[in-house]
C-alpha positions in Angstrom: 70.1 18.1 -6.9 66.5 18.8 -6.3 65.6 15.6 -8.2 67.6 13.6 -5.7 66.1 15.5 -2.8 62.5 14.8 -4.1 63.4 11.1 -4.5 64.7 10.9 -1.0 61.5 12.6 0.3 59.4 10.3 -1.7 61.3 7.2 -0.4 61.0 8.6 3.2 57.3 9.1 2.8 56.8 5.6 1.5 58.8 4.2 4.4 56.7 6.1 6.9 53.5 4.9 5.3 54.7 1.3 5.3 55.8 1.6 8.9 52.3 3.0 9.9 50.6 0.2 8.0 52.8 -2.4 9.7 52.0 -0.9 13.1 48.3 -1.1 12.3 48.6 -4.7 11.2 50.5 -5.6 14.4 47.8 -3.9 16.5 45.0 -5.9 14.7 46.9 -9.1 15.1 47.3 -8.4 18.8 43.6 -7.6 19.2 42.6 -10.8 17.4 45.0 -12.8 19.5 43.4 -11.5 22.7 39.9 -12.3 21.3 41.0 -15.8 20.6 42.5 -16.2 24.0 39.3 -15.1 25.6 37.2 -17.4 23.4 39.5 -20.3 24.2 39.1 -19.7 28.0 35.3 -19.6 27.6 35.3 -22.8 25.6 37.6 -24.5 28.1 35.4 -23.4 31.0 32.2 -24.6 29.2 33.8 -27.9 28.4 35.0 -28.3 32.0 31.4 -27.7 33.2 30.0 -30.1 30.7 32.4 -32.9 31.6 31.7 -32.4 35.3 28.0 -32.6 34.7 28.4 -35.7 32.6 30.6 -37.4 35.3 28.0 -36.5 37.9 25.2 -38.0 35.8 27.2 -41.2 35.2 28.0 -41.6 38.9 24.3 -41.1 39.7 23.3 -43.7 37.1 25.8 -46.2 38.4 24.6 -45.7 42.0 20.9 -46.1 41.0 21.4 -49.1 38.6 24.7 -50.8 39.4 23.9 -54.1 37.5 23.0 -52.3 34.3 26.1 -50.2 34.6 28.3 -53.3 34.9 26.5 -54.8 31.9 27.0 -51.7 29.8 30.7 -51.5 30.8 31.2 -55.2 30.0 29.5 -54.8 26.6 31.5 -51.7 25.8 34.8 -53.5 26.7 33.8 -56.5 24.6 33.0 -54.4 21.6 36.2 -52.5 21.9 38.2 -55.7 22.2 36.5 -57.2 19.1 37.2 -54.0 17.1 40.8 -53.7 18.2 41.5 -57.4 17.3 40.1 -56.9 13.8 42.2 -53.9 13.1 45.4 -55.8 13.5 
């Protein structure tokens, strides 16, 4: 009987150790998830600022040099059209 009792105790100890390790792993995953959420928010904010700055620069350029802006837009549209027609 003591052999069965020792086996049960050994199994119980192994289960407790496994449970502790699973809990630690879950905590680590949760911490990493929060870190990634934070980094994603920072990158989103940085990207938003960069896009806003670029839009402001383009608007300023168009106001200062409208004819050049029209020419650039026309050229870009022409090139896009040629490339898209060739891909068919």
